[in-house]
Every structure is written in structure tokens, then in C-alpha cells.
MDTraj code that builds the backbone (N, CA, C; nanometers):
import mdtraj as md
import numpy as np

residues = "MET ALA PRO HIS GLY ASN ASN SER GLN PRO THR ASP PRO ARG VAL ARG ALA PRO VAL THR LEU VAL CYS ASP VAL ARG GLN GLY GLN ARG PRO TRP GLN ARG VAL ARG LEU ARG ASN ILE SER PRO GLY GLY PHE CYS MET GLU TRP MET PRO GLY LEU GLU VAL ASN ARG PRO LEU TRP ILE ARG ILE ALA GLY LEU ASN LEU ILE GLN ALA ASN ILE ARG TRP ARG ASP GLY PRO MET VAL GLY CYS GLU PHE SER ALA PRO LEU TYR PRO PRO ILE PHE ASP HIS ILE VAL LEU GLN SER ASN LEU ALA GLY".split()
xyz = np.array([
    [0.3960, 0.2719, 0.7252],
    [0.3088, 0.3796, 0.6878],
    [0.1854, 0.3719, 0.7751],
    [0.1508, 0.4802, 0.8396],
    [0.0347, 0.4824, 0.9275],
    [-0.0932, 0.4840, 0.8462],
    [-0.1938, 0.4088, 0.8885],
    [-0.3198, 0.4103, 0.8170],
    [-0.3886, 0.5439, 0.8330],
    [-0.4731, 0.5756, 0.7381],
    [-0.5418, 0.7040, 0.7387],
    [-0.6624, 0.7025, 0.8310],
    [-0.7304, 0.5880, 0.8428],
    [-0.8448, 0.5747, 0.9316],
    [-0.9454, 0.6865, 0.9108],
    [-0.9794, 0.7559, 1.0182],
    [-1.0772, 0.8643, 1.0107],
    [-1.0099, 0.9993, 0.9973],
    [-0.8845, 1.0006, 0.9623],
    [-0.8115, 1.1250, 0.9452],
    [-0.8761, 1.2052, 0.8332],
    [-0.9184, 1.3269, 0.8622],
    [-0.9881, 1.4077, 0.7624],
    [-0.8921, 1.4813, 0.6697],
    [-0.7630, 1.4751, 0.6970],
    [-0.6674, 1.5431, 0.6109],
    [-0.6460, 1.4621, 0.4837],
    [-0.6407, 1.5311, 0.3674],
    [-0.6176, 1.4572, 0.2432],
    [-0.4784, 1.3964, 0.2400],
    [-0.4672, 1.2838, 0.1732],
    [-0.3394, 1.2163, 0.1580],
    [-0.2590, 1.2858, 0.0491],
    [-0.1322, 1.3075, 0.0750],
    [-0.0446, 1.3662, -0.0258],
    [-0.0242, 1.2639, -0.1365],
    [-0.0659, 1.2937, -0.2618],
    [-0.0544, 1.1959, -0.3690],
    [0.0900, 1.1618, -0.4057],
    [0.1873, 1.2343, -0.3499],
    [0.3278, 1.2069, -0.3821],
    [0.3940, 1.1143, -0.2810],
    [0.3281, 1.0873, -0.1677],
    [0.3845, 0.9995, -0.0657],
    [0.3866, 0.8579, -0.1207],
    [0.5056, 0.7988, -0.1279],
    [0.5200, 0.6645, -0.1856],
    [0.5482, 0.5634, -0.0758],
    [0.4828, 0.4492, -0.0901],
    [0.5052, 0.3379, 0.0022],
    [0.5699, 0.2251, -0.0767],
    [0.6786, 0.1672, -0.0266],
    [0.7378, 0.0530, -0.0968],
    [0.6429, -0.0668, -0.0881],
    [0.6284, -0.1364, -0.1973],
    [0.5459, -0.2576, -0.2010],
    [0.6149, -0.3621, -0.2875],
    [0.5803, -0.4838, -0.2639],
    [0.6183, -0.5939, -0.3518],
    [0.4876, -0.6645, -0.3811],
    [0.4264, -0.6241, -0.4899],
    [0.2918, -0.6695, -0.5202],
    [0.2853, -0.7115, -0.6661],
    [0.2415, -0.8340, -0.6900],
    [0.2241, -0.8820, -0.8262],
    [0.0786, -0.8584, -0.8641],
    [0.0589, -0.7973, -0.9803],
    [-0.0755, -0.7698, -1.0292],
    [-0.0748, -0.7823, -1.1812],
    [-0.1874, -0.7549, -1.2427],
    [-0.1993, -0.7636, -1.3880],
    [-0.2205, -0.6256, -1.4461],
    [-0.1612, -0.6011, -1.5634],
    [-0.1845, -0.4772, -1.6364],
    [-0.2172, -0.5093, -1.7816],
    [-0.2893, -0.4162, -1.8400],
    [-0.3278, -0.4314, -1.9806],
    [-0.3328, -0.2929, -2.0428],
    [-0.2738, -0.2812, -2.1597],
    [-0.2774, -0.1550, -2.2336],
    [-0.3445, -0.1828, -2.3671],
    [-0.4503, -0.1080, -2.3960],
    [-0.5245, -0.1297, -2.5199],
    [-0.5880, -0.2675, -2.5209],
    [-0.5790, -0.3351, -2.6345],
    [-0.6378, -0.4680, -2.6498],
    [-0.5366, -0.5798, -2.6274],
    [-0.4175, -0.5450, -2.5822],
    [-0.3158, -0.6470, -2.5555],
    [-0.3623, -0.7392, -2.4427],
    [-0.3069, -0.8592, -2.4356],
    [-0.3442, -0.9512, -2.3264],
    [-0.2979, -0.8964, -2.1908],
    [-0.3636, -0.9431, -2.0857],
    [-0.3205, -0.9098, -1.9506],
    [-0.1821, -0.9689, -1.9284],
    [-0.0966, -0.8924, -1.8583],
    [0.0377, -0.9393, -1.8258],
    [0.0634, -0.9170, -1.6773],
    [0.1357, -1.0094, -1.6163],
    [0.1709, -0.9969, -1.4750],
    [0.2912, -0.9051, -1.4611],
    [0.2824, -0.8145, -1.3647],
    [0.3929, -0.7238, -1.3356],
    [0.4097, -0.7140, -1.1847],
    [0.5223, -0.6597, -1.1451],
    [0.5507, -0.6391, -1.0033],
    [0.5556, -0.4892, -0.9774],
    [0.4697, -0.4435, -0.8856],
    [0.4749, -0.3039, -0.8424],
    [0.5874, -0.2900, -0.7418],
    [0.6606, -0.1811, -0.7489],
    [0.7727, -0.1566, -0.6578],
    [0.7377, -0.0534, -0.5517],
    [0.6540, 0.0441, -0.5874],
    [0.6047, 0.1395, -0.4893],
    [0.4718, 0.1940, -0.5385],
    [0.3976, 0.2534, -0.4472],
    [0.2658, 0.3049, -0.4803],
    [0.2401, 0.4292, -0.3969],
    [0.1627, 0.5187, -0.4514],
    [0.1158, 0.6368, -0.3803],
    [-0.0309, 0.6535, -0.4169],
    [-0.1026, 0.7412, -0.3484],
    [-0.2405, 0.7647, -0.3888],
    [-0.2507, 0.8170, -0.5325],
    [-0.1444, 0.8766, -0.5831],
    [-0.1468, 0.9334, -0.7176],
    [-0.0917, 0.8447, -0.8275],
    [-0.0202, 0.7368, -0.7923],
    [0.0377, 0.6538, -0.8970],
    [0.1224, 0.5410, -0.8413],
    [0.2005, 0.4794, -0.9291],
    [0.2821, 0.3653, -0.8890],
    [0.4003, 0.3509, -0.9831],
    [0.4958, 0.2727, -0.9395],
    [0.6131, 0.2398, -1.0194],
    [0.6143, 0.0889, -1.0360],
    [0.6366, 0.0430, -1.1589],
    [0.6379, -0.1011, -1.1865],
    [0.7519, -0.1337, -1.2809],
    [0.7759, -0.2618, -1.2958],
    [0.8774, -0.3077, -1.3899],
    [0.8270, -0.2883, -1.5329],
    [0.9179, -0.2556, -1.6226],
    [0.8864, -0.2358, -1.7642],
    [0.8482, -0.3677, -1.8294],
    [0.7526, -0.3601, -1.9220],
    [0.7145, -0.4760, -2.0029],
    [0.7257, -0.4363, -2.1501],
    [0.7794, -0.5211, -2.2342],
    [0.7849, -0.4899, -2.3770],
    [0.6450, -0.4631, -2.4321],
    [0.6370, -0.3662, -2.5201],
    [0.5106, -0.3335, -2.5855],
    [0.4337, -0.2208, -2.5201],
    [0.4715, -0.1799, -2.3987],
    [0.4017, -0.0690, -2.3349],
    [0.4420, 0.0620, -2.4009],
    [0.3492, 0.1548, -2.4056],
    [0.3747, 0.2852, -2.4655],
    [0.3536, 0.3943, -2.3621],
    [0.4506, 0.4855, -2.3530],
    [0.4428, 0.5990, -2.2615],
    [0.3322, 0.6928, -2.3090],
    [0.2664, 0.7583, -2.2127],
    [0.1569, 0.8530, -2.2351],
    [0.0329, 0.7877, -2.2937],
    [0.0169, 0.6580, -2.2694],
    [-0.1041, 0.5868, -2.3107],
    [-0.1669, 0.5249, -2.1868],
    [-0.2991, 0.5200, -2.1835],
    [-0.3649, 0.4607, -2.0661],
    [-0.3444, 0.3104, -2.0584],
    [-0.3551, 0.2603, -1.9371],
    [-0.3535, 0.1169, -1.9128],
    [-0.4474, 0.0896, -1.7969],
    [-0.4808, -0.0366, -1.7805],
    [-0.5631, -0.0811, -1.6694],
    [-0.4782, -0.1677, -1.5793],
    [-0.4993, -0.1540, -1.4499],
    [-0.4291, -0.2356, -1.3524],
    [-0.5337, -0.3141, -1.2732],
    [-0.5041, -0.4420, -1.2530],
    [-0.5959, -0.5306, -1.1806],
    [-0.5223, -0.5840, -1.0582],
    [-0.5689, -0.5412, -0.9414],
    [-0.5127, -0.5857, -0.8138],
    [-0.6184, -0.6732, -0.7484],
    [-0.5781, -0.7894, -0.7020],
    [-0.6727, -0.8852, -0.6434],
    [-0.7612, -0.8182, -0.5386],
    [-0.8915, -0.8415, -0.5505],
    [-0.9873, -0.7895, -0.4539],
    [-1.0367, -0.6491, -0.4805],
    [-0.9839, -0.5838, -0.5839],
    [-1.0246, -0.4462, -0.6146],
    [-1.0799, -0.4373, -0.7558],
    [-1.1560, -0.3325, -0.7819],
    [-1.2022, -0.3049, -0.9178],
    [-1.0836, -0.2659, -1.0047],
    [-1.1016, -0.2722, -1.1364],
    [-0.9970, -0.2257, -1.2279],
    [-0.9699, -0.0787, -1.2023],
    [-0.8430, -0.0414, -1.2141],
    [-0.8017, 0.0977, -1.1926],
    [-0.7315, 0.1445, -1.3192],
    [-0.7699, 0.2612, -1.3694],
    [-0.7059, 0.3154, -1.4889],
    [-0.5901, 0.4059, -1.4500],
    [-0.4837, 0.3988, -1.5289],
    [-0.3652, 0.4817, -1.5069],
    [-0.3037, 0.5140, -1.6424],
    [-0.2095, 0.6071, -1.6432],
    [-0.1347, 0.6433, -1.7634],
    [0.0137, 0.6311, -1.7342],
    [0.0870, 0.5750, -1.8277],
    [0.2326, 0.5678, -1.8143],
    [0.2872, 0.7072, -1.8403],
    [0.3618, 0.7595, -1.7435],
    [0.4157, 0.8953, -1.7556],
    [0.5640, 0.8991, -1.7896],
    [0.6383, 0.7961, -1.7493],
    [0.7812, 0.7956, -1.7783],
    [0.8347, 0.6536, -1.7750],
    [0.9488, 0.6387, -1.8391],
    [1.0243, 0.5138, -1.8338],
    [1.1690, 0.5484, -1.8078],
    [1.2302, 0.4746, -1.7154],
    [1.3714, 0.4917, -1.6839],
    [1.4319, 0.3528, -1.6737],
    [1.4911, 0.3079, -1.7835],
    [1.5484, 0.1737, -1.7872],
    [1.4421, 0.0686, -1.7648],
    [1.4590, -0.0144, -1.6600],
    [1.3640, -0.1235, -1.6377],
    [1.2387, -0.0825, -1.5596],
    [1.2254, 0.0461, -1.5256],
    [1.1123, 0.0907, -1.4437],
    [1.0230, 0.1879, -1.5208],
    [0.8942, 0.1857, -1.4849],
    [0.7928, 0.2699, -1.5474],
    [0.7155, 0.3394, -1.4363],
    [0.6914, 0.4681, -1.4536],
    [0.6097, 0.5432, -1.3586],
    [0.4724, 0.5690, -1.4169],
    [0.3691, 0.5385, -1.3412],
    [0.2313, 0.5542, -1.3875],
    [0.1542, 0.6451, -1.2926],
    [0.0621, 0.7208, -1.3491],
    [-0.0246, 0.8090, -1.2717],
    [-0.1677, 0.7582, -1.2827],
    [-0.2342, 0.7418, -1.1684],
    [-0.3740, 0.7000, -1.1703],
    [-0.4588, 0.8096, -1.2349],
    [-0.5626, 0.7701, -1.3065],
    [-0.6537, 0.8672, -1.3671],
    [-0.7240, 0.9496, -1.2604],
    [-0.7503, 0.8886, -1.1472],
    [-0.8052, 0.9578, -1.0301],
    [-0.7303, 0.9044, -0.9087],
    [-0.6913, 0.9915, -0.8161],
    [-0.6168, 0.9430, -0.6990],
    [-0.6941, 0.8351, -0.6240],
    [-0.6185, 0.7426, -0.5663],
    [-0.6809, 0.6372, -0.4864],
    [-0.7449, 0.6965, -0.3612],
    [-0.8588, 0.6426, -0.3263],
    [-0.9254, 0.6774, -0.2017],
    [-0.8343, 0.6289, -0.0886],
    [-0.8075, 0.7100, 0.0153],
    [-0.7104, 0.6714, 0.1183],
    [-0.7284, 0.5311, 0.1765],
    [-0.8501, 0.4838, 0.2080],
    [-0.8604, 0.3468, 0.2590],
    [-0.8190, 0.2406, 0.1560],
    [-0.8385, 0.2663, 0.0287],
    [-0.7955, 0.1724, -0.0758],
    [-0.6427, 0.1680, -0.0790],
    [-0.5804, 0.2857, -0.0753],
    [-0.4345, 0.2934, -0.0707],
    [-0.3815, 0.2151, 0.0496],
    [-0.4399, 0.2390, 0.1677],
    [-0.3965, 0.1688, 0.2887],
    [-0.4128, 0.0181, 0.2739],
    [-0.5232, -0.0258, 0.2147],
    [-0.5489, -0.1680, 0.1945],
    [-0.4406, -0.2309, 0.1066],
    [-0.4063, -0.1650, -0.0028],
    [-0.3038, -0.2169, -0.0941],
    [-0.1696, -0.2304, -0.0223],
    [-0.1306, -0.1272, 0.0518],
    [-0.0029, -0.1306, 0.1239],
    [-0.0044, -0.2406, 0.2298],
    [-0.1138, -0.2509, 0.3036],
    [-0.1238, -0.3532, 0.4067],
    [-0.1165, -0.4944, 0.3458],
    [-0.1890, -0.5189, 0.2369],
    [-0.1878, -0.6496, 0.1729],
    [-0.0485, -0.6842, 0.1220],
    [0.0210, -0.5857, 0.0681],
    [0.1569, -0.6094, 0.0202],
    [0.2488, -0.6463, 0.1373],
    [0.2347, -0.5767, 0.2485],
    [0.3184, -0.6052, 0.3652],
    [0.2897, -0.7431, 0.4223],
    [0.1627, -0.7842, 0.4207],
    [0.1264, -0.9165, 0.4720],
    [0.1780, -1.0267, 0.3810],
    [0.1745, -1.0000, 0.2494],
    [0.2192, -1.1016, 0.1519],
    [0.3706, -1.1083, 0.1439],
    [0.4371, -0.9953, 0.1708],
    [0.5814, -0.9895, 0.1552],
    [0.6514, -1.0447, 0.2710],
])
top = md.Topology()
chain = top.add_chain()
for i, resn in enumerate(residues, 1):
    res = top.add_residue(resn, chain, resSeq=i)
    for name in ("N", "CA", "C"):
        top.add_atom(name, md.element.get_by_symbol(name[0]), res)
traj = md.Trajectory(xyz[None], top)
């Protein structure tokens, strides 16, 4: 995936980048749990399902080096969950996440 750099064109929030990234999520007052993200876009991400999560409820995602990001679970399909960020990721943040995942993977 090419970095956005100084590109003034907005990023399509539906463009998904494959990632293998372990991060923490929390829904409500439940404890933080480690999950693996499978893909990410500026508009959302797909992760592995965890027991106790509820669709159409907000959650927080914690990725190393970044502030907490709020998202909502929009769908579940077997072992996978699709989440939408409350606000699309800023393009350099999206690029950073993809780059870090590629370096770690």
C-alpha cells in the first residue's frame, strides 16, 4: 500500500490493508483483551471474535504508540468481527499502523 504522504486526495475509507497486528480492545467496563486485527481501513477494521462482545456497541481499541481509538462493532461472521471507527483515521495514522504491522510481520 502506497503511503499517502502529502497527497491532498482523501483516502477511501473502504480501502482495506491486510495486517497482522495484536492490540487490546475493551467494550464497556470489561477488562482489556488482546485481539488480532486481520485488516484495517481508514474507516474500520476486522478482528477475531471474542466472547462477550456485543454487536452495535462501542468499544475502544489500543494500538501501541497511539491514543485510544473508539469504534463500533457493525457485524459478526463466524470467528470475525467488523468494526467501524467513530471517526475515520487520519491518513498518516493509517499509514503508520500498516507500516508497523508490515515491519512486525
